[in-house]
MARMARDO-906940 format. One record per atom (N, C-alpha, C): x negated, y, z; residue in three letters. Coordinates in steps of 0.1 Angstrom, whole numbers, plus 5000, padded with zeros to 4 digits. Each point is the difference from the previous one (the first is absolute). Layout:
BEGIN
XYZala;...
REM end
This chain:
BEGIN
858883065674unk;500149914989unk;500149865006unk;500949924994unk;500249865005unk;498949914997unk;500049885005unk;499049904997unk;499949974985unk;498949974994unk;499849994986unk;499849864996unk;500449974988unk;499749874993unk;498650004996unk;499349895000unk;498649994995unk;500049924988unk;499350054990unk;499949924987unk;498650014995unk;499449894997unk;498649994995unk;500049964986unk;499550084991unk;500049974986unk;499149884997unk;500449924990unk;499149894996unk;498750054995unk;499049915001unk;498650044996unk;499950034985unk;500949944992unk;499850014985unk;500650144995unk;500850075008unk;500550134996unk;498950104998unk;500150074988unk;499050104997unk;500750145001unk;501350014997unk;500650135000unk;501549995005unk;500450105007unk;501450015005unk;500650134995unk;501250004994unk;500750124996unk;501150035011unk;500150135003unk;501150045009unk;500950104993unk;501349995002unk;501050094995unk;501150025010unk;500750114999unk;501150025009unk;500950114994unk;501250015005unk;500950114997unk;500450014985unk;500349894994unk;500450004986unk;501550034999unk;500849985011unk;501450035000unk;500749954988unk;499849874997unk;500649954987unk;501550005001unk;500650054989unk;501450004998unk;500350004985unk;501249954997unk;500449984986unk;499950124991unk;500350125006unk;500050114991unk;498650064997unk;499049955007unk;498650044998unk;499349894993unk;500449974987unk;499449894993unk;498550014997unk;499650134998unk;498650024996unk;499149955012unk;500450035012unk;499249965012unk;500049855001unk;501249944998unk;500149855001unk;499149944989unk;500050054988unk;499249944989unk;498550015003unk;499650125005unk;498650015004unk;499649905011unk;500849985010unk;499849905010unk;499949864995unk;501049974991unk;500049874994unk;498749964992unk;499550104992unk;498849984993unk;498849995009unk;500050085011unk;498949995009unk;500049875007unk;501149955005unk;500149875006unk;499549894991unk;500350014987unk;499749904991unk;498550004997unk;499450114999unk;498750014994unk;498850055009unk;500350055012unk;498950045008unk;499049895002unk;498750035000unk;499049905001unk;499749975015unk;500650065009unk;499749985015unk;500549865004unk;499349955010unk;500449875006unk;501250005008unk;500450125005unk;501250025008unk;500650134999unk;501350015001unk;500750135001unk;500750015013unk;499850105008unk;500750035012unk;500950114998unk;501349985002unk;501050104999unk;500450055014unk;499650135002unk;500050055014unk;501350085002unk;501149954997unk;501350065004unk;500650084989unk;501450015000unk;500850084991unk;499749964986unk;500049874997unk;500049954986unk;501350044994unk;501149985008unk;501350034996unk;500650135005unk;500850074992unk;500650125005unk;501049975011unk;500649895000unk;501049965010unk;500149855000unk;500349955012unk;500349855001unk;501049985011unk;501249954996unk;501149985010unk;500249865004unk;499149914996unk;500149865004unk;499649914988unk;499549895003unk;499549904990unk;501249954991unk;501250005006unk;501249964992unk;500350094989unk;499550125000unk;500350094988unk;499349964988unk;499049925001unk;499249954988unk;500949924991unk;500949925005unk;500849904992unk;500850074990unk;500550125003unk;500950074991unk;499450134993unk;498650015001unk;499350114995unk;498949964990unk;500250034988unk;499149954989unk;498650075002unk;500050125004unk;498750075002unk;499249945011unk;500649975012unk;499349945011unk;499549864996unk;500849934992unk;499649874996unk;498750014991unk;500050114992unk;498850024991unk;498850045008unk;500250085011unk;498950035009unk;499449875007unk;500949915004unk;499649885006unk;499349914990unk;500450004988unk;499349924989unk;498650064998unk;499850135000unk;498750064998unk;499149965012unk;500550005012unk;499249965012unk;499649854998unk;500949924997unk;499749865000unk;499049964989unk;500250074988unk;499149974989unk;498650055004unk;499850115007unk;498750045004unk;499349915009unk;500749935009unk;499449905009unk;499449884994unk;500349984987unk;499449894993unk;498550024997unk;499650135000unk;498550034997unk;499450095010unk;500750055010unk;499350085011unk;500949985013unk;499450045011unk;500750005013unk;500850135001unk;501249995004unk;500950125001unk;500550005015unk;499850125006unk;500550015014unk;500950135001unk;501049995009unk;500950115001unk;500350045014unk;499950135002unk;500350065013unk;501250094999unk;500950005009unk;501250084999unk;499850145003unk;500750094993unk;499950145003unk;501350065006unk;500150135000unk;501250065006unk;501249994991unk;499849974987unk;501249994991unk;500449854998unk;499049915001unk;500349864998unk;499749915012unk;500350055012unk;499749935012unk;500949885002unk;501149994992unk;500949895001unk;499749884991unk;498950024992unk;499649884992unk;499849885009unk;500649894996unk;499949885009unk;499049904996unk;499749915009unk;499049904997unk;500549904990unk;501349994998unk;500549914990unk;499750054986unk;500150134998unk;499750064987unk;498549984997unk;499250035010unk;498549994998unk;499649864997unk;500649915008unk;499649864997unk;500449954987unk;501250054995unk;500449964986unk;499150054990unk;499350115003unk;499050064990unk;498649955003unk;499849925010unk;498749955004unk;499150115004unk;500550115006unk;499250115004unk;499850005015unk;498850035005unk;499750005014unk;500750115007unk;500549975012unk;500850095008unk;499050065010unk;499850144999unk;499050075009unk;500850075011unk;499549995012unk;500550095011unk;499450144999unk;500750095006unk;499450145001unk;499750035014unk;498750015004unk;498850004991unk;499449864998unk;499150004990unk;499349884998unk;498550035000unk;499249925006unk;498550025000unk;499549914989unk;499450064990unk;499449924989unk;498550005000unk;499449885000unk;498649995000unk;499549954987unk;499150084994unk;499649974986unk;498550044998unk;499249914996unk;498650044997unk;499250055012unk;500449955012unk;499350045012unk;500550135006unk;501050064994unk;500650135005unk;501449975005unk;500650105008unk;501349985006unk;500850134996unk;501149984994unk;501050114997unk;501349975007unk;500650115005unk;501349995006unk;501050054990unk;501049924996unk;501050034991unk;501350045007unk;500650104996unk;501350045005unk;500850084990unk;501350005000unk;500750084990unk;499850155004unk;499950035013unk;499650135004unk;501250085007unk;501249964998unk;501150085005unk;500050005016unk;499549895006unk;499950005014unk;499250115006unk;499050044992unk;499050105005unk;500450144998unk;501150024993unk;500550144997unk;500750055013unk;499350035010unk;500650035013unk;500850135000unk;499650094992unk;500750145000unk;501449994994unk;500349894993unk;501349994995unk;500949935010unk;500550085010unk;500649955012unk;501349934996unk;500850064992unk;501349944996unk;499849864994unk;499049994991unk;499749874993unk;499649905010unk;499150045009unk;499549905010unk;501149945008unk;501050085004unk;501249955007unk;500849904991unk;500250044987unk;500749914991unk;499249874998unk;498750014998unk;499249894998unk;500049905011unk;500050055012unk;500049915012unk;501349935001unk;501150064995unk;501349945000unk;500149894990unk;499750034987unk;500349914989unk;499049885000unk;498950015007unk;499049895000unk;500449905011unk;501050015007unk;500449905010unk;500749894994unk;499849885005unk;500849884994unk;501550025001unk;500550065011unk;501450015002unk;500650094989unk;499350124997unk;500650094990unk;499949934987unk;499049944996unk;499849944987unk;501149884998unk;500249925010unk;500949894999unk;501450064998unk;500450115007unk;501350064999unk;500250064986unk;498950074996unk;500150064986unk;500249904989unk;499249895001unk;500049904989unk;501349925001unk;500750005011unk;501349935001unk;501150084993unk;499850134997unk;501050074993unk;500149954985unk;501250024994unk;500149964986unk;499050074991unk;499549944990unk;499050054991unk;500450144994unk;501250014996unk;500450134994unk;499950115010unk;500449975013unk;499950115010unk;498550045002unk;499149905001unk;498650035001unk;499550084989unk;500449974988unk;499650084988unk;500550145000unk;501250025005unk;500550145001unk;499250085011unk;499749935011unk;499250075010unk;498650044994unk;499449914993unk;498750034994unk;500150114989unk;501150004993unk;500250104989unk;500150145007unk;500750015011unk;500250135006unk;498750055006unk;499249915005unk;498750035006unk;499050064989unk;500149934988unk;499250054989unk;500450144995unk;501350025000unk;500550134996unk;499550115010unk;500049975012unk;499550095010unk;498550034998unk;499349904997unk;498550014998unk;499850084987unk;500749984989unk;499950084988unk;500450145002unk;501050035009unk;500350145003unk;498950075007unk;499349935009unk;498950065007unk;498950044990unk;499749914990unk;499050024990unk;500450134992unk;501350004996unk;500450114991unk;499950145008unk;500250005013unk;499950125008unk;498650035004unk;499049924995unk;498650025003unk;499649975014unk;500849915007unk;499649965014unk;498849915000unk;499250015010unk;498949915002unk;500549875006unk;499949894991unk;500749885004unk;499249925010unk;498750015000unk;499249915009unk;498950085008unk;500049995012unk;498950055008unk;498849924997unk;498850055004unk;498849924998unk;499749915012unk;499249904997unk;499649915011unk;499250085010unk;500349985013unk;499350075011unk;498649955001unk;499050084999unk;498649965000unk;499649925013unk;500550055012unk;499749935012unk;500649865001unk;501249994994unk;500749874999unk;499149904991unk;499650064989unk;499149924991unk;498749955006unk;499450095007unk;498749975006unk;500249905012unk;501150015007unk;500349905011unk;500249874994unk;500849994989unk;500249874993unk;498849944995unk;499150074994unk;498749954996unk;499149955011unk;500050075011unk;499349965012unk;500549875005unk;501349995001unk;500749885005unk;499649884991unk;500050024987unk;499849894991unk;498549984997unk;499150095005unk;498649994997unk;499750014985unk;500750104994unk;499950014985unk;499350144997unk;499550004987unk;499550134995unk;500950074992unk;501149944995unk;500950064990unk;501449975003unk;500950105000unk;501449985000unk;500550034986unk;500749914994unk;500650024986unk;501550005002unk;500650104994unk;501450015001unk;500650084988unk;501350004999unk;500750074990unk;501050105007unk;501250004995unk;501250075006unk;500050154998unk;498850075001unk;500150155000unk;499950054986unk;499749924990unk;499850054986unk;499050114999unk;498949995008unk;498950095000unk;498749934999unk;499749954988unk;498849924999unk;498750085003unk;499249955009unk;498750065003unk;499349925010unk;498750035003unk;499249935010unk;499750115011unk;500349965012unk;499850095012unk;499149945010unk;498950075004unk;499149965010unk;500750035014unk;500049905009unk;500650025013unk;499050025011unk;500350105008unk;499150035011unk;498750064996unk;499049995008unk;498750054997unk;499149914993unk;500449874998unk;499249904995unk;500449964986unk;499250014990unk;500349984986unk;500349854997unk;499849925010unk;500349854997unk;501449965002unk;500950105004unk;501449975001unk;500750084989unk;500849934992unk;500650074989unk;501549954999unk;500850104995unk;501449974997unk;500250014985unk;500349894993unk;500250014986unk;501549994997unk;500550104993unk;501450014997unk;500349964985unk;500949914998unk;500449954987unk;501050104993unk;499950004987unk;500950094992unk;501449934999unk;501050084998unk;501349954995unk;499949994985unk;501049934994unk;500149984985unk;501250074995unk;499950084989unk;501150054993unk;499650044986unk;500449914991unk;499650024986unk;500950094992unk;501150045007unk;500950104993unk;499850145004unk;499150025010unk;499750145005unk;499350084989unk;500050135002unk;499350094991unk;498549975000unk;499549965012unk;498749955002unk;500049865004unk;500049914990unk;500249855003unk;498949955010unk;500549925009unk;499149945010unk;500149855001unk;498949934999unk;500049855002unk;498649965003unk;499650025013unk;498649985004unk;499949875008unk;498949934998unk;499649885007unk;498750035008unk;500049965012unk;498750005008unk;499449864999unk;498849994995unk;499349874999unk;498849995009unk;500049905008unk;498949975010unk;499249884995unk;498750034998unk;499149904995unk;499349935012unk;499549884998unk;499549925010unk;498750065006unk;499350084992unk;498850065004unk;500250135008unk;501350045002unk;500350125008unk;500450124991unk;499849994987unk;500450114991unk;501550025000unk;500550125000unk;501450035000unk;500250104989unk;501049974991unk;500350104989unk;501550014998unk;500450114995unk;501450034996unk;500149994985unk;500949924995unk;500149974986unk;501450034995unk;500250034988unk;501350014993unk;500549854999unk;501349995004unk;500649874998unk;500049964985unk;500150104991unk;500049974986unk;498749944996unk;498950045005unk;498749944997unk;499949865006unk;500549985012unk;500049875006unk;500949904991unk;501150064995unk;500849914991unk;499349964987unk;499050084997unk;499249964988unk;498949905003unk;500049955013unk;499049905004unk;498850055007unk;500050125004unk;498850065008unk;500149955015unk;
REM end
């Protein structure tokens, strides 16, 4: 794991909400609507978006001609008027640029980020870096995260970038249809090594779409907390928020309850 950003929560914060893997896209309006209501009405002092807010991102310039992305930006900016909002890139939206985040007044988080809150330390990561068993993806990830690859890709015409992204989505949907396992799990040894390096008790990540808490190693004081994905159109709708209280309490809540002001 690379060097991590360090962020200390202000003393007045009482609760932080964490979400990831919403994969927002225009055709999934129910998920967007649930997210919009959550961002408007959650009572938390801060919302940390831990990767894959968007299904795809081909460059900040796409926002100018896309009404849906403009609407997403407006939701983010409106939320920052009454809570802190921070964003970490995922494997689907790793090309989100600092210009877009600044225009929304959203804090730009590195992956990983060490968050200190209420005397505790959590390590935040999208999680894809730790899926070591997915060898093909790790090769792909190493390539596309280089500045050279990104600058060359973003220099392509917008329409060409959109076509590439569309083809990649079709491939992903075909894998789902065929019942393929899309994501390997985070390697426990990798997670434990990352926590040891950061001197943390908890690794919080998304990416795998397998929400659960996992004890690492033989000591119960090391835990890996996995965030849920969101899909309000699924036969079993999902929209879960993980809330961290200043006293150390952690709970998993329905985003719809949070949108009601809980």
